[in-house]
Every structure is written in C-alpha cells, then in structure tokens.
mmCIF file as gemmi writes it, N, C-alpha and C atoms, coordinates in Angstrom:
data_model
loop_
_atom_site.group_PDB
_atom_site.id
_atom_site.type_symbol
_atom_site.label_atom_id
_atom_site.label_alt_id
_atom_site.label_comp_id
_atom_site.label_asym_id
_atom_site.label_entity_id
_atom_site.label_seq_id
_atom_site.pdbx_PDB_ins_code
_atom_site.Cartn_x
_atom_site.Cartn_y
_atom_site.Cartn_z
_atom_site.occupancy
_atom_site.B_iso_or_equiv
_atom_site.pdbx_formal_charge
_atom_site.auth_seq_id
_atom_site.auth_asym_id
_atom_site.pdbx_PDB_model_num
ATOM 1 N N . MET Axp A 1 ? -8.796 11.825 11.465 1 0 ? 1 A 1
ATOM 2 C CA . MET Axp A 1 ? -9.761 10.749 11.298 1 0 ? 1 A 1
ATOM 3 C C . MET Axp A 1 ? -11.084 11.175 11.914 1 0 ? 1 A 1
ATOM 4 N N . ASP Axp A 2 ? -12.152 10.883 11.233 1 0 ? 2 A 1
ATOM 5 C CA . ASP Axp A 2 ? -13.488 11.239 11.689 1 0 ? 2 A 1
ATOM 6 C C . ASP Axp A 2 ? -13.936 10.269 12.777 1 0 ? 2 A 1
ATOM 7 N N . GLU Axp A 3 ? -14.023 10.753 14.003 1 0 ? 3 A 1
ATOM 8 C CA . GLU Axp A 3 ? -14.42 9.907 15.135 1 0 ? 3 A 1
ATOM 9 C C . GLU Axp A 3 ? -15.855 9.409 14.996 1 0 ? 3 A 1
ATOM 10 N N . GLU Axp A 4 ? -16.659 10.109 14.19 1 0 ? 4 A 1
ATOM 11 C CA . GLU Axp A 4 ? -18.067 9.773 14.065 1 0 ? 4 A 1
ATOM 12 C C . GLU Axp A 4 ? -18.354 8.746 12.975 1 0 ? 4 A 1
ATOM 13 N N . THR Axp A 5 ? -17.351 8.254 12.301 1 0 ? 5 A 1
ATOM 14 C CA . THR Axp A 5 ? -17.569 7.272 11.241 1 0 ? 5 A 1
ATOM 15 C C . THR Axp A 5 ? -18.24 6.037 11.826 1 0 ? 5 A 1
ATOM 16 N N . ASN Axp A 6 ? -19.385 5.719 11.269 1 0 ? 6 A 1
ATOM 17 C CA . ASN Axp A 6 ? -20.101 4.52 11.704 1 0 ? 6 A 1
ATOM 18 C C . ASN Axp A 6 ? -19.68 3.341 10.853 1 0 ? 6 A 1
ATOM 19 N N . ILE Axp A 7 ? -19.289 2.288 11.521 1 0 ? 7 A 1
ATOM 20 C CA . ILE Axp A 7 ? -18.929 1.069 10.814 1 0 ? 7 A 1
ATOM 21 C C . ILE Axp A 7 ? -20.176 0.196 10.757 1 0 ? 7 A 1
ATOM 22 N N . PRO Axp A 8 ? -20.557 -0.215 9.556 1 0 ? 8 A 1
ATOM 23 C CA . PRO Axp A 8 ? -21.753 -1.054 9.43 1 0 ? 8 A 1
ATOM 24 C C . PRO Axp A 8 ? -21.643 -2.34 10.26 1 0 ? 8 A 1
ATOM 25 N N . VAL Axp A 9 ? -22.756 -2.753 10.807 1 0 ? 9 A 1
ATOM 26 C CA . VAL Axp A 9 ? -22.803 -3.991 11.603 1 0 ? 9 A 1
ATOM 27 C C . VAL Axp A 9 ? -22.292 -5.172 10.778 1 0 ? 9 A 1
ATOM 28 N N . SER Axp A 10 ? -22.51 -5.118 9.486 1 0 ? 10 A 1
ATOM 29 C CA . SER Axp A 10 ? -22.086 -6.219 8.613 1 0 ? 10 A 1
ATOM 30 C C . SER Axp A 10 ? -20.564 -6.413 8.613 1 0 ? 10 A 1
ATOM 31 N N . LEU Axp A 11 ? -19.829 -5.42 9.126 1 0 ? 11 A 1
ATOM 32 C CA . LEU Axp A 11 ? -18.367 -5.529 9.144 1 0 ? 11 A 1
ATOM 33 C C . LEU Axp A 11 ? -17.808 -5.948 10.5 1 0 ? 11 A 1
ATOM 34 N N . GLN Axp A 12 ? -18.675 -6.275 11.443 1 0 ? 12 A 1
ATOM 35 C CA . GLN Axp A 12 ? -18.202 -6.662 12.775 1 0 ? 12 A 1
ATOM 36 C C . GLN Axp A 12 ? -17.323 -7.91 12.737 1 0 ? 12 A 1
ATOM 37 N N . LYS Axp A 13 ? -17.696 -8.88 11.928 1 0 ? 13 A 1
ATOM 38 C CA . LYS Axp A 13 ? -16.878 -10.095 11.812 1 0 ? 13 A 1
ATOM 39 C C . LYS Axp A 13 ? -15.518 -9.744 11.21 1 0 ? 13 A 1
ATOM 40 N N . LEU Axp A 14 ? -15.524 -8.829 10.241 1 0 ? 14 A 1
ATOM 41 C CA . LEU Axp A 14 ? -14.274 -8.399 9.622 1 0 ? 14 A 1
ATOM 42 C C . LEU Axp A 14 ? -13.356 -7.738 10.646 1 0 ? 14 A 1
ATOM 43 N N . ILE Axp A 15 ? -13.926 -6.958 11.558 1 0 ? 15 A 1
ATOM 44 C CA . ILE Axp A 15 ? -13.122 -6.323 12.608 1 0 ? 15 A 1
ATOM 45 C C . ILE Axp A 15 ? -12.368 -7.38 13.399 1 0 ? 15 A 1
ATOM 46 N N . GLU Axp A 16 ? -13.066 -8.423 13.798 1 0 ? 16 A 1
ATOM 47 C CA . GLU Axp A 16 ? -12.42 -9.478 14.589 1 0 ? 16 A 1
ATOM 48 C C . GLU Axp A 16 ? -11.363 -10.216 13.764 1 0 ? 16 A 1
ATOM 49 N N . GLU Axp A 17 ? -11.656 -10.468 12.495 1 0 ? 17 A 1
ATOM 50 C CA . GLU Axp A 17 ? -10.687 -11.139 11.634 1 0 ? 17 A 1
ATOM 51 C C . GLU Axp A 17 ? -9.451 -10.272 11.423 1 0 ? 17 A 1
ATOM 52 N N . LEU Axp A 18 ? -9.662 -8.979 11.21 1 0 ? 18 A 1
ATOM 53 C CA . LEU Axp A 18 ? -8.529 -8.059 11.065 1 0 ? 18 A 1
ATOM 54 C C . LEU Axp A 18 ? -7.718 -7.971 12.35 1 0 ? 18 A 1
ATOM 55 N N . ALA Axp A 19 ? -8.402 -7.913 13.477 1 0 ? 19 A 1
ATOM 56 C CA . ALA Axp A 19 ? -7.715 -7.838 14.774 1 0 ? 19 A 1
ATOM 57 C C . ALA Axp A 19 ? -6.824 -9.064 14.964 1 0 ? 19 A 1
ATOM 58 N N . GLU Axp A 20 ? -7.349 -10.224 14.635 1 0 ? 20 A 1
ATOM 59 C CA . GLU Axp A 20 ? -6.543 -11.446 14.754 1 0 ? 20 A 1
ATOM 60 C C . GLU Axp A 20 ? -5.343 -11.383 13.82 1 0 ? 20 A 1
ATOM 61 N N . ASN Axp A 21 ? -5.559 -10.891 12.592 1 0 ? 21 A 1
ATOM 62 C CA . ASN Axp A 21 ? -4.457 -10.767 11.644 1 0 ? 21 A 1
ATOM 63 C C . ASN Axp A 21 ? -3.41 -9.777 12.132 1 0 ? 21 A 1
ATOM 64 N N . VAL Axp A 22 ? -3.845 -8.669 12.725 1 0 ? 22 A 1
ATOM 65 C CA . VAL Axp A 22 ? -2.911 -7.683 13.281 1 0 ? 22 A 1
ATOM 66 C C . VAL Axp A 22 ? -2.024 -8.356 14.326 1 0 ? 22 A 1
ATOM 67 N N . HIS Axp A 23 ? -2.646 -9.109 15.213 1 0 ? 23 A 1
ATOM 68 C CA . HIS Axp A 23 ? -1.875 -9.783 16.261 1 0 ? 23 A 1
ATOM 69 C C . HIS Axp A 23 ? -0.915 -10.816 15.673 1 0 ? 23 A 1
ATOM 70 N N . GLU Axp A 24 ? -1.427 -11.642 14.773 1 0 ? 24 A 1
ATOM 71 C CA . GLU Axp A 24 ? -0.586 -12.704 14.203 1 0 ? 24 A 1
ATOM 72 C C . GLU Axp A 24 ? 0.596 -12.106 13.437 1 0 ? 24 A 1
ATOM 73 N N . THR Axp A 25 ? 0.369 -11.017 12.718 1 0 ? 25 A 1
ATOM 74 C CA . THR Axp A 25 ? 1.444 -10.355 11.982 1 0 ? 25 A 1
ATOM 75 C C . THR Axp A 25 ? 2.479 -9.783 12.94 1 0 ? 25 A 1
ATOM 76 N N . TRP Axp A 26 ? 2.005 -9.138 14.008 1 0 ? 26 A 1
ATOM 77 C CA . TRP Axp A 26 ? 2.898 -8.6 15.035 1 0 ? 26 A 1
ATOM 78 C C . TRP Axp A 26 ? 3.737 -9.727 15.65 1 0 ? 26 A 1
ATOM 79 N N . MET Axp A 27 ? 3.045 -10.821 16.005 1 0 ? 27 A 1
ATOM 80 C CA . MET Axp A 27 ? 3.714 -11.937 16.664 1 0 ? 27 A 1
ATOM 81 C C . MET Axp A 27 ? 4.763 -12.579 15.745 1 0 ? 27 A 1
ATOM 82 N N . GLU Axp A 28 ? 4.423 -12.793 14.487 1 0 ? 28 A 1
ATOM 83 C CA . GLU Axp A 28 ? 5.371 -13.382 13.545 1 0 ? 28 A 1
ATOM 84 C C . GLU Axp A 28 ? 6.621 -12.509 13.401 1 0 ? 28 A 1
ATOM 85 N N . ALA Axp A 29 ? 6.434 -11.193 13.36 1 0 ? 29 A 1
ATOM 86 C CA . ALA Axp A 29 ? 7.581 -10.282 13.252 1 0 ? 29 A 1
ATOM 87 C C . ALA Axp A 29 ? 8.469 -10.382 14.486 1 0 ? 29 A 1
ATOM 88 N N . ARG Axp A 30 ? 7.852 -10.45 15.664 1 0 ? 30 A 1
ATOM 89 C CA . ARG Axp A 30 ? 8.639 -10.564 16.897 1 0 ? 30 A 1
ATOM 90 C C . ARG Axp A 30 ? 9.418 -11.873 16.923 1 0 ? 30 A 1
ATOM 91 N N . ILE Axp A 31 ? 8.763 -12.957 16.55 1 0 ? 31 A 1
ATOM 92 C CA . ILE Axp A 31 ? 9.427 -14.267 16.551 1 0 ? 31 A 1
ATOM 93 C C . ILE Axp A 31 ? 10.615 -14.255 15.595 1 0 ? 31 A 1
ATOM 94 N N . LYS Axp A 32 ? 10.45 -13.643 14.422 1 0 ? 32 A 1
ATOM 95 C CA . LYS Axp A 32 ? 11.567 -13.546 13.471 1 0 ? 32 A 1
ATOM 96 C C . LYS Axp A 32 ? 12.72 -12.74 14.047 1 0 ? 32 A 1
ATOM 97 N N . GLU Axp A 33 ? 12.413 -11.812 14.945 1 0 ? 33 A 1
ATOM 98 C CA . GLU Axp A 33 ? 13.44 -11.001 15.602 1 0 ? 33 A 1
ATOM 99 C C . GLU Axp A 33 ? 14.058 -11.712 16.809 1 0 ? 33 A 1
ATOM 100 N N . GLY Axp A 34 ? 13.582 -12.93 17.097 1 0 ? 34 A 1
ATOM 101 C CA . GLY Axp A 34 ? 14.144 -13.7 18.19 1 0 ? 34 A 1
ATOM 102 C C . GLY Axp A 34 ? 13.37 -13.632 19.497 1 0 ? 34 A 1
ATOM 103 N N . TRP Axp A 35 ? 12.198 -13.004 19.476 1 0 ? 35 A 1
ATOM 104 C CA . TRP Axp A 35 ? 11.388 -12.92 20.689 1 0 ? 35 A 1
ATOM 105 C C . TRP Axp A 35 ? 10.692 -14.249 20.939 1 0 ? 35 A 1
ATOM 106 N N . VAL Axp A 36 ? 10.452 -14.528 22.221 1 0 ? 36 A 1
ATOM 107 C CA . VAL Axp A 36 ? 9.738 -15.735 22.64 1 0 ? 36 A 1
ATOM 108 C C . VAL Axp A 36 ? 8.727 -15.358 23.724 1 0 ? 36 A 1
ATOM 109 N N . TRP Axp A 37 ? 7.843 -16.304 24.018 1 0 ? 37 A 1
ATOM 110 C CA . TRP Axp A 37 ? 6.89 -16.066 25.092 1 0 ? 37 A 1
ATOM 111 C C . TRP Axp A 37 ? 7.642 -15.963 26.41 1 0 ? 37 A 1
ATOM 112 N N . GLY Axp A 38 ? 7.177 -15.08 27.25 1 0 ? 38 A 1
ATOM 113 C CA . GLY Axp A 38 ? 7.701 -14.943 28.599 1 0 ? 38 A 1
ATOM 114 C C . GLY Axp A 38 ? 6.631 -14.331 29.473 1 0 ? 38 A 1
ATOM 115 N N . GLU Axp A 39 ? 6.645 -14.643 30.729 1 0 ? 39 A 1
ATOM 116 C CA . GLU Axp A 39 ? 5.63 -14.152 31.655 1 0 ? 39 A 1
ATOM 117 C C . GLU Axp A 39 ? 5.572 -12.625 31.696 1 0 ? 39 A 1
ATOM 118 N N . LYS Axp A 40 ? 6.749 -12 31.519 1 0 ? 40 A 1
ATOM 119 C CA . LYS Axp A 40 ? 6.833 -10.536 31.519 1 0 ? 40 A 1
ATOM 120 C C . LYS Axp A 40 ? 7.605 -10.077 30.293 1 0 ? 40 A 1
ATOM 121 N N . ARG Axp A 41 ? 7.257 -8.881 29.824 1 0 ? 41 A 1
ATOM 122 C CA . ARG Axp A 41 ? 8.028 -8.302 28.72 1 0 ? 41 A 1
ATOM 123 C C . ARG Axp A 41 ? 9.41 -7.929 29.226 1 0 ? 41 A 1
ATOM 124 N N . ASN Axp A 42 ? 10.411 -8.37 28.478 1 0 ? 42 A 1
ATOM 125 C CA . ASN Axp A 42 ? 11.79 -8.072 28.831 1 0 ? 42 A 1
ATOM 126 C C . ASN Axp A 42 ? 12.548 -7.813 27.534 1 0 ? 42 A 1
ATOM 127 N N . GLU Axp A 43 ? 12.931 -6.564 27.324 1 0 ? 43 A 1
ATOM 128 C CA . GLU Axp A 43 ? 13.634 -6.169 26.102 1 0 ? 43 A 1
ATOM 129 C C . GLU Axp A 43 ? 14.958 -6.915 25.933 1 0 ? 43 A 1
ATOM 130 N N . ASP Axp A 44 ? 15.698 -7.084 27.014 1 0 ? 44 A 1
ATOM 131 C CA . ASP Axp A 44 ? 17.007 -7.732 26.935 1 0 ? 44 A 1
ATOM 132 C C . ASP Axp A 44 ? 16.897 -9.216 26.602 1 0 ? 44 A 1
ATOM 133 N N . LYS Axp A 45 ? 15.945 -9.887 27.239 1 0 ? 45 A 1
ATOM 134 C CA . LYS Axp A 45 ? 15.76 -11.326 27.008 1 0 ? 45 A 1
ATOM 135 C C . LYS Axp A 45 ? 14.843 -11.611 25.819 1 0 ? 45 A 1
ATOM 136 N N . LYS Axp A 46 ? 14.224 -10.551 25.296 1 0 ? 46 A 1
ATOM 137 C CA . LYS Axp A 46 ? 13.272 -10.657 24.191 1 0 ? 46 A 1
ATOM 138 C C . LYS Axp A 46 ? 12.134 -11.621 24.538 1 0 ? 46 A 1
ATOM 139 N N . THR Axp A 47 ? 11.515 -11.366 25.683 1 0 ? 47 A 1
ATOM 140 C CA . THR Axp A 47 ? 10.342 -12.149 26.074 1 0 ? 47 A 1
ATOM 141 C C . THR Axp A 47 ? 9.13 -11.23 26.127 1 0 ? 47 A 1
ATOM 142 N N . HIS Axp A 48 ? 7.97 -11.795 25.805 1 0 ? 48 A 1
ATOM 143 C CA . HIS Axp A 48 ? 6.731 -11.012 25.799 1 0 ? 48 A 1
ATOM 144 C C . HIS Axp A 48 ? 5.559 -11.952 26.1 1 0 ? 48 A 1
ATOM 145 N N . PRO Axp A 49 ? 4.667 -11.544 26.998 1 0 ? 49 A 1
ATOM 146 C CA . PRO Axp A 49 ? 3.54 -12.403 27.359 1 0 ? 49 A 1
ATOM 147 C C . PRO Axp A 49 ? 2.466 -12.533 26.262 1 0 ? 49 A 1
ATOM 148 N N . CYS Axp A 50 ? 2.536 -11.702 25.236 1 0 ? 50 A 1
ATOM 149 C CA . CYS Axp A 50 ? 1.518 -11.755 24.171 1 0 ? 50 A 1
ATOM 150 C C . CYS Axp A 50 ? 1.944 -12.597 22.976 1 0 ? 50 A 1
ATOM 151 N N . ILE Axp A 51 ? 3.039 -13.297 23.091 1 0 ? 51 A 1
ATOM 152 C CA . ILE Axp A 51 ? 3.433 -14.193 22.009 1 0 ? 51 A 1
ATOM 153 C C . ILE Axp A 51 ? 2.699 -15.515 22.221 1 0 ? 51 A 1
ATOM 154 N N . ILE Axp A 52 ? 1.416 -15.434 21.972 1 0 ? 52 A 1
ATOM 155 C CA . ILE Axp A 52 ? 0.484 -16.562 22.093 1 0 ? 52 A 1
ATOM 156 C C . ILE Axp A 52 ? -0.591 -16.371 21.018 1 0 ? 52 A 1
ATOM 157 N N . PRO Axp A 53 ? -1.338 -17.423 20.686 1 0 ? 53 A 1
ATOM 158 C CA . PRO Axp A 53 ? -2.42 -17.265 19.708 1 0 ? 53 A 1
ATOM 159 C C . PRO Axp A 53 ? -3.445 -16.219 20.163 1 0 ? 53 A 1
ATOM 160 N N . TYR Axp A 54 ? -4.045 -15.545 19.202 1 0 ? 54 A 1
ATOM 161 C CA . TYR Axp A 54 ? -5.022 -14.486 19.468 1 0 ? 54 A 1
ATOM 162 C C . TYR Axp A 54 ? -6.123 -14.944 20.418 1 0 ? 54 A 1
ATOM 163 N N . GLU Axp A 55 ? -6.612 -16.161 20.21 1 0 ? 55 A 1
ATOM 164 C CA . GLU Axp A 55 ? -7.718 -16.673 21.045 1 0 ? 55 A 1
ATOM 165 C C . GLU Axp A 55 ? -7.352 -16.705 22.522 1 0 ? 55 A 1
ATOM 166 N N . GLN Axp A 56 ? -6.075 -16.826 22.825 1 0 ? 56 A 1
ATOM 167 C CA . GLN Axp A 56 ? -5.632 -16.936 24.213 1 0 ? 56 A 1
ATOM 168 C C . GLN Axp A 56 ? -5.317 -15.59 24.855 1 0 ? 56 A 1
ATOM 169 N N . LEU Axp A 57 ? -5.357 -14.522 24.073 1 0 ? 57 A 1
ATOM 170 C CA . LEU Axp A 57 ? -5.07 -13.198 24.627 1 0 ? 57 A 1
ATOM 171 C C . LEU Axp A 57 ? -6.161 -12.764 25.585 1 0 ? 57 A 1
ATOM 172 N N . PRO Axp A 58 ? -5.813 -12.014 26.615 1 0 ? 58 A 1
ATOM 173 C CA . PRO Axp A 58 ? -6.851 -11.416 27.452 1 0 ? 58 A 1
ATOM 174 C C . PRO Axp A 58 ? -7.617 -10.369 26.636 1 0 ? 58 A 1
ATOM 175 N N . GLU Axp A 59 ? -8.851 -10.114 27.008 1 0 ? 59 A 1
ATOM 176 C CA . GLU Axp A 59 ? -9.702 -9.188 26.25 1 0 ? 59 A 1
ATOM 177 C C . GLU Axp A 59 ? -9.084 -7.806 26.09 1 0 ? 59 A 1
ATOM 178 N N . PHE Axp A 60 ? -8.388 -7.293 27.114 1 0 ? 60 A 1
ATOM 179 C CA . PHE Axp A 60 ? -7.814 -5.961 26.982 1 0 ? 60 A 1
ATOM 180 C C . PHE Axp A 60 ? -6.733 -5.921 25.899 1 0 ? 60 A 1
ATOM 181 N N . GLU Axp A 61 ? -6.047 -7.026 25.669 1 0 ? 61 A 1
ATOM 182 C CA . GLU Axp A 61 ? -5.061 -7.086 24.587 1 0 ? 61 A 1
ATOM 183 C C . GLU Axp A 61 ? -5.759 -7.206 23.235 1 0 ? 61 A 1
ATOM 184 N N . LYS Axp A 62 ? -6.826 -7.996 23.181 1 0 ? 62 A 1
ATOM 185 C CA . LYS Axp A 62 ? -7.601 -8.107 21.941 1 0 ? 62 A 1
ATOM 186 C C . LYS Axp A 62 ? -8.183 -6.744 21.572 1 0 ? 62 A 1
ATOM 187 N N . ASP Axp A 63 ? -8.606 -5.979 22.581 1 0 ? 63 A 1
ATOM 188 C CA . ASP Axp A 63 ? -9.161 -4.647 22.324 1 0 ? 63 A 1
ATOM 189 C C . ASP Axp A 63 ? -8.148 -3.73 21.647 1 0 ? 63 A 1
ATOM 190 N N . TYR Axp A 64 ? -6.884 -3.871 22 1 0 ? 64 A 1
ATOM 191 C CA . TYR Axp A 64 ? -5.83 -3.084 21.364 1 0 ? 64 A 1
ATOM 192 C C . TYR Axp A 64 ? -5.784 -3.39 19.864 1 0 ? 64 A 1
ATOM 193 N N . ASP Axp A 65 ? -5.843 -4.687 19.514 1 0 ? 65 A 1
ATOM 194 C CA . ASP Axp A 65 ? -5.829 -5.097 18.111 1 0 ? 65 A 1
ATOM 195 C C . ASP Axp A 65 ? -7.126 -4.706 17.412 1 0 ? 65 A 1
ATOM 196 N N . ARG Axp A 66 ? -8.244 -4.793 18.126 1 0 ? 66 A 1
ATOM 197 C CA . ARG Axp A 66 ? -9.529 -4.384 17.544 1 0 ? 66 A 1
ATOM 198 C C . ARG Axp A 66 ? -9.519 -2.897 17.203 1 0 ? 66 A 1
ATOM 199 N N . LYS Axp A 67 ? -8.914 -2.086 18.07 1 0 ? 67 A 1
ATOM 200 C CA . LYS Axp A 67 ? -8.845 -0.647 17.811 1 0 ? 67 A 1
ATOM 201 C C . LYS Axp A 67 ? -8.084 -0.379 16.517 1 0 ? 67 A 1
ATOM 202 N N . THR Axp A 68 ? -6.992 -1.095 16.303 1 0 ? 68 A 1
ATOM 203 C CA . THR Axp A 68 ? -6.243 -0.956 15.053 1 0 ? 68 A 1
ATOM 204 C C . THR Axp A 68 ? -7.111 -1.341 13.871 1 0 ? 68 A 1
ATOM 205 N N . ALA Axp A 69 ? -7.852 -2.435 13.991 1 0 ? 69 A 1
ATOM 206 C CA . ALA Axp A 69 ? -8.734 -2.88 12.915 1 0 ? 69 A 1
ATOM 207 C C . ALA Axp A 69 ? -9.831 -1.851 12.642 1 0 ? 69 A 1
ATOM 208 N N . ILE Axp A 70 ? -10.441 -1.347 13.703 1 0 ? 70 A 1
ATOM 209 C CA . ILE Axp A 70 ? -11.518 -0.358 13.553 1 0 ? 70 A 1
ATOM 210 C C . ILE Axp A 70 ? -10.997 0.905 12.876 1 0 ? 70 A 1
ATOM 211 N N . GLU Axp A 71 ? -9.844 1.389 13.306 1 0 ? 71 A 1
ATOM 212 C CA . GLU Axp A 71 ? -9.283 2.606 12.713 1 0 ? 71 A 1
ATOM 213 C C . GLU Axp A 71 ? -8.911 2.382 11.248 1 0 ? 71 A 1
ATOM 214 N N . THR Axp A 72 ? -8.474 1.179 10.902 1 0 ? 72 A 1
ATOM 215 C CA . THR Axp A 72 ? -8.166 0.856 9.508 1 0 ? 72 A 1
ATOM 216 C C . THR Axp A 72 ? -9.434 0.885 8.664 1 0 ? 72 A 1
ATOM 217 N N . ILE Axp A 73 ? -10.497 0.282 9.178 1 0 ? 73 A 1
ATOM 218 C CA . ILE Axp A 73 ? -11.764 0.282 8.45 1 0 ? 73 A 1
ATOM 219 C C . ILE Axp A 73 ? -12.305 1.703 8.318 1 0 ? 73 A 1
ATOM 220 N N . LYS Axp A 74 ? -12.221 2.49 9.378 1 0 ? 74 A 1
ATOM 221 C CA . LYS Axp A 74 ? -12.662 3.891 9.301 1 0 ? 74 A 1
ATOM 222 C C . LYS Axp A 74 ? -11.896 4.649 8.225 1 0 ? 74 A 1
ATOM 223 N N . PHE Axp A 75 ? -10.592 4.426 8.16 1 0 ? 75 A 1
ATOM 224 C CA . PHE Axp A 75 ? -9.78 5.095 7.151 1 0 ? 75 A 1
ATOM 225 C C . PHE Axp A 75 ? -10.255 4.721 5.756 1 0 ? 75 A 1
ATOM 226 N N . ILE Axp A 76 ? -10.479 3.436 5.527 1 0 ? 76 A 1
ATOM 227 C CA . ILE Axp A 76 ? -10.922 2.961 4.211 1 0 ? 76 A 1
ATOM 228 C C . ILE Axp A 76 ? -12.254 3.617 3.841 1 0 ? 76 A 1
ATOM 229 N N . ILE Axp A 77 ? -13.194 3.65 4.774 1 0 ? 77 A 1
ATOM 230 C CA . ILE Axp A 77 ? -14.511 4.25 4.521 1 0 ? 77 A 1
ATOM 231 C C . ILE Axp A 77 ? -14.381 5.75 4.265 1 0 ? 77 A 1
ATOM 232 N N . ASN Axp A 78 ? -13.601 6.439 5.1 1 0 ? 78 A 1
ATOM 233 C CA . ASN Axp A 78 ? -13.431 7.882 4.944 1 0 ? 78 A 1
ATOM 234 C C . ASN Axp A 78 ? -12.678 8.252 3.664 1 0 ? 78 A 1
ATOM 235 N N . ALA Axp A 79 ? -11.91 7.317 3.135 1 0 ? 79 A 1
ATOM 236 C CA . ALA Axp A 79 ? -11.187 7.552 1.887 1 0 ? 79 A 1
ATOM 237 C C . ALA Axp A 79 ? -12.092 7.319 0.672 1 0 ? 79 A 1
ATOM 238 N N . GLY Axp A 80 ? -13.338 6.926 0.936 1 0 ? 80 A 1
ATOM 239 C CA . GLY Axp A 80 ? -14.3 6.78 -0.148 1 0 ? 80 A 1
ATOM 240 C C . GLY Axp A 80 ? -14.453 5.383 -0.7 1 0 ? 80 A 1
ATOM 241 N N . TYR Axp A 81 ? -13.847 4.416 -0.053 1 0 ? 81 A 1
ATOM 242 C CA . TYR Axp A 81 ? -13.963 3.042 -0.525 1 0 ? 81 A 1
ATOM 243 C C . TYR Axp A 81 ? -15.13 2.341 0.151 1 0 ? 81 A 1
ATOM 244 N N . GLN Axp A 82 ? -15.602 1.301 -0.508 1 0 ? 82 A 1
ATOM 245 C CA . GLN Axp A 82 ? -16.632 0.436 0.056 1 0 ? 82 A 1
ATOM 246 C C . GLN Axp A 82 ? -15.997 -0.926 0.332 1 0 ? 82 A 1
ATOM 247 N N . ILE Axp A 83 ? -16.473 -1.564 1.368 1 0 ? 83 A 1
ATOM 248 C CA . ILE Axp A 83 ? -15.99 -2.906 1.692 1 0 ? 83 A 1
ATOM 249 C C . ILE Axp A 83 ? -17.151 -3.866 1.472 1 0 ? 83 A 1
ATOM 250 N N . ASN Axp A 84 ? -16.978 -4.748 0.518 1 0 ? 84 A 1
ATOM 251 C CA . ASN Axp A 84 ? -18.007 -5.727 0.195 1 0 ? 84 A 1
ATOM 252 C C . ASN Axp A 84 ? -17.386 -7.102 0.167 1 0 ? 84 A 1
ATOM 253 N N . LYS Axp A 85 ? -18.044 -8.044 0.807 1 0 ? 85 A 1
ATOM 254 C CA . LYS Axp A 85 ? -17.545 -9.416 0.797 1 0 ? 85 A 1
ATOM 255 C C . LYS Axp A 85 ? -18.014 -10.094 -0.478 1 0 ? 85 A 1
ATOM 256 N N . ILE Axp A 86 ? -17.07 -10.793 -1.1 1 0 ? 86 A 1
ATOM 257 C CA . ILE Axp A 86 ? -17.42 -11.574 -2.279 1 0 ? 86 A 1
ATOM 258 C C . ILE Axp A 86 ? -17.305 -13.047 -1.919 1 0 ? 86 A 1
ATOM 259 N N . ASN Axp A 87 ? -18.098 -13.843 -2.546 1 0 ? 87 A 1
ATOM 260 C CA . ASN Axp A 87 ? -18.038 -15.283 -2.294 1 0 ? 87 A 1
ATOM 261 C C . ASN Axp A 87 ? -17.003 -15.9 -3.218 1 0 ? 87 A 1
ATOM 262 N N . ILE Axp A 88 ? -16.02 -16.507 -2.605 1 0 ? 88 A 1
ATOM 263 C CA . ILE Axp A 88 ? -14.954 -17.134 -3.405 1 0 ? 88 A 1
ATOM 264 C C . ILE Axp A 88 ? -15.106 -18.632 -3.337 1 0 ? 88 A 1
C-alpha cells in the first residue's frame, strides 16, 4: 500500500462514517457470537469493553476503526477508482 496516498479533504466525513460502520459491523458479529459488554475483555466469559455504540468509544478505539477506514479508502484510490458522492 502506498503510504503517500493523499485522501481528499472531501472524504473526511466518509472516513468517520466508514469507521463507525467498521465498529458496528464488528460489534454485531461479536454479539451474534454471544459476546456482551464487560469492563474487561475476557475470552472465556465473552465480555468486551468496546461493545458499545461508536459515539461512546474512547478516541484511541475510534482511531483503530478510522485507520481501517483510511486504509480501505487508500486501497480504492490506489486501485484506480474514484469516490464520488451522489445525491439520493
């Protein structure tokens, strides 16, 4: 992956929306597997402190999801695609 790929400022909102979607998708999968919120991550009890809405996550956790979103957008751009918002 090209570390120098510049993401247009116009896609900053998309980064946050993708990051939230990454978290929500992760959380839904965990819940389907029987995981619940817990103060500490515990594999045996299937508890995790991040099973909460994205807005309630600490910034360092949101940054993890943002990194996934940014790398996804970089991949799309480097693969030669354009991202354009359409009005629906």
